[in-house]
VMD Tcl script that draws the C-alpha trace (Angstrom):
set ca {
  {0.21 -0.13 0.03}
  {1.02 3.60 -0.61}
  {-0.23 6.81 0.31}
  {-0.07 10.31 -1.44}
  {-1.28 13.67 -0.84}
  {-2.37 16.25 -3.26}
  {-4.00 19.75 -3.12}
  {-7.16 20.39 -5.16}
  {-8.23 23.73 -5.87}
  {-11.79 25.04 -6.75}
  {-13.86 22.92 -4.26}
  {-16.63 24.94 -2.37}
  {-19.00 22.28 -1.00}
  {-19.84 18.87 -0.02}
  {-20.75 17.89 -3.48}
  {-17.27 19.12 -4.91}
  {-15.80 16.73 -2.33}
  {-17.99 13.77 -3.41}
  {-17.28 14.39 -7.14}
  {-13.50 14.39 -6.48}
  {-13.81 11.31 -4.36}
  {-15.76 9.46 -6.91}
  {-13.42 10.44 -9.88}
  {-10.23 9.56 -7.86}
  {-11.88 6.15 -6.54}
  {-12.29 5.10 -10.16}
  {-8.63 5.13 -10.75}
  {-7.32 1.22 -10.95}
  {-5.72 0.34 -7.82}
  {-7.28 3.01 -5.53}
  {-8.40 1.68 -2.12}
  {-9.64 5.05 -0.29}
  {-9.68 8.66 -0.91}
  {-9.75 11.26 1.80}
  {-10.74 15.01 0.84}
  {-10.77 17.92 3.45}
  {-12.96 20.45 1.80}
  {-11.58 23.38 4.15}
  {-7.88 22.88 3.14}
  {-8.27 21.00 -0.40}
  {-6.06 18.31 0.92}
  {-6.47 15.15 -0.86}
  {-5.05 11.70 0.54}
  {-5.07 8.75 -1.78}
  {-4.46 5.31 -0.56}
  {-3.55 2.86 -3.43}
  {-1.91 -0.59 -3.90}
  {0.64 1.15 -5.89}
  {2.02 4.55 -6.61}
  {-0.30 6.50 -8.92}
  {0.96 8.56 -11.75}
  {0.27 12.40 -11.20}
  {-1.19 12.76 -14.50}
  {-3.86 10.22 -13.86}
  {-4.59 11.96 -10.78}
  {-4.84 15.26 -12.37}
  {-6.92 13.79 -15.35}
  {-9.55 12.56 -12.56}
  {-9.65 15.66 -10.66}
  {-10.06 17.67 -13.87}
  {-12.84 15.10 -14.81}
  {-14.80 16.07 -11.50}
  {-14.19 20.02 -12.60}
  {-11.38 21.02 -10.44}
  {-7.64 20.99 -10.75}
  {-4.48 20.11 -8.78}
  {-2.51 23.05 -7.29}
}
mol new
graphics top color blue
foreach p $ca { graphics top sphere $p radius 0.5 }
foreach p [lrange $ca 0 end-1] q [lrange $ca 1 end] { graphics top cylinder $p $q radius 0.2 }
display resetview
């Protein structure tokens, strides 16, 4: 297992958090996603290291971007 942290900008509500969680959870190998709305901090636990471009693409699909 590996854990990585990113900062997502543009989230303003619980719906934003849910959208980011849903898109990140769909990445192959992701075990859990924790999003803190107030700080934009996103922690992803996966069975292997994730490529940043895959995480960025998932966050962008949700309508936000990595800082």
